[in-house]
C-alpha positions in Angstrom: 109.5 53.8 130.5 108.3 56.3 133.1 105.9 59.3 133.1 106.2 61.9 130.4 107.4 65.3 131.5 104.6 67.9 131.2 106.2 71.1 132.6 108.6 73.7 131.4 112.3 73.0 131.8 115.5 75.1 131.3 118.2 72.9 129.8 121.0 75.3 129.2 121.9 79.0 129.2 124.7 80.6 127.1 126.1 84.1 127.7 126.5 85.2 124.1 129.1 87.9 124.9 131.6 85.4 126.5 130.3 82.2 124.9 130.1 80.7 128.4 127.6 77.9 129.1 125.7 77.6 132.4 128.2 79.8 134.2 128.6 83.6 133.7 126.2 86.5 133.0 127.2 89.7 131.3 124.8 92.5 132.1 123.3 94.4 129.1 124.3 91.6 126.8 122.3 88.7 125.3 121.5 85.4 127.1 120.4 82.4 125.1 118.1 80.1 127.1 117.4 76.6 125.7 114.8 74.4 127.1 111.3 72.8 126.8 108.0 74.7 126.8 109.7 78.0 127.9 107.9 80.4 125.5 106.5 83.4 127.3 102.8 83.5 126.8 99.7 84.4 128.9 98.2 87.4 130.5 99.1 86.8 134.1 101.2 89.7 135.5 103.9 87.3 136.7 104.8 85.9 133.2 108.4 86.7 132.4 112.1 85.9 132.9 113.5 86.6 136.4 117.0 86.8 137.9 116.9 86.0 141.6 120.0 87.4 143.5 120.9 84.7 146.0 122.9 87.1 148.1 120.2 89.8 148.6 117.1 87.7 148.0 115.9 90.3 145.4 114.5 89.6 142.0 114.9 91.4 138.7 112.5 90.8 135.8 113.6 91.2 132.2 111.7 94.0 130.6 109.3 92.9 127.8 111.2 95.1 125.3 114.4 93.1 126.1 113.0 89.8 124.9 114.7 89.3 121.6 113.5 85.8 120.7 110.5 84.0 122.2 110.2 80.4 121.0 109.0 77.2 122.7 112.5 75.8 123.0 114.6 79.0 122.9 114.5 82.4 124.5 117.0 85.2 123.9 116.9 88.1 126.3 119.0 91.1 127.2 120.4 90.6 130.7 119.3 93.5 133.0 121.9 95.7 134.7 122.5 93.2 137.5 124.9 93.8 140.5 127.8 91.4 141.1 126.8 88.1 142.8 125.2 84.7 142.3 121.8 84.4 140.6 119.2 81.8 139.9 117.2 82.0 136.6 113.4 81.5 136.6 110.9 81.5 133.7 107.2 81.9 134.5 104.8 81.2 131.6 101.3 80.0 130.8 102.4 78.4 127.6 101.3 75.0 126.5 101.6 73.5 123.1 98.7 74.9 121.1 97.0 76.7 123.9 97.5 78.9 127.0 97.1 77.5 130.5 94.8 79.1 133.1 97.6 78.9 135.8 101.2 79.8 135.4 104.0 77.3 135.4 107.6 77.9 136.5 110.9 76.6 135.3 113.9 77.3 137.6 117.4 76.7 136.3 119.2 74.4 138.8 122.7 75.9 138.3 123.8 79.2 139.8 124.9 81.9 137.4 127.5 84.5 138.3 127.8 88.2 137.5 131.4 89.2 138.1 
C-alpha cells in the first residue's frame, strides 16, 4: 500500500474573486487554499503564507491580520498587493495533529499562479 504521507500538502487554490482554480491571483482579494495539515501554528518567525515571485526571486508574506480562516485542511487569506508576474505559493507551519512540531514544515504548491 505504500508509506503514509506525514507532511503538509497544498491540493488546490481558488481565487474567490474570479472563481478560478490553480491559475490566477487577484491582489487584495481572498484566496482559498485547500490541503492537508496546512493550519498555521507555531512560534517560529517563518510560520506563514508566502508568495514567491518567480521573475524577481522576491517573497511576500501574508500579514497575520489577512488570514481569514485557519483550519487544518483550509486556509483563506487576503492576497497581498502583488505585482504582475508568476508566483509560487508556500505555507510554512509547525502544525501537527494534536500538537506543535519543534521544527517547521513547508508545503509548496507545484503549480505556478499568475497575477495579471
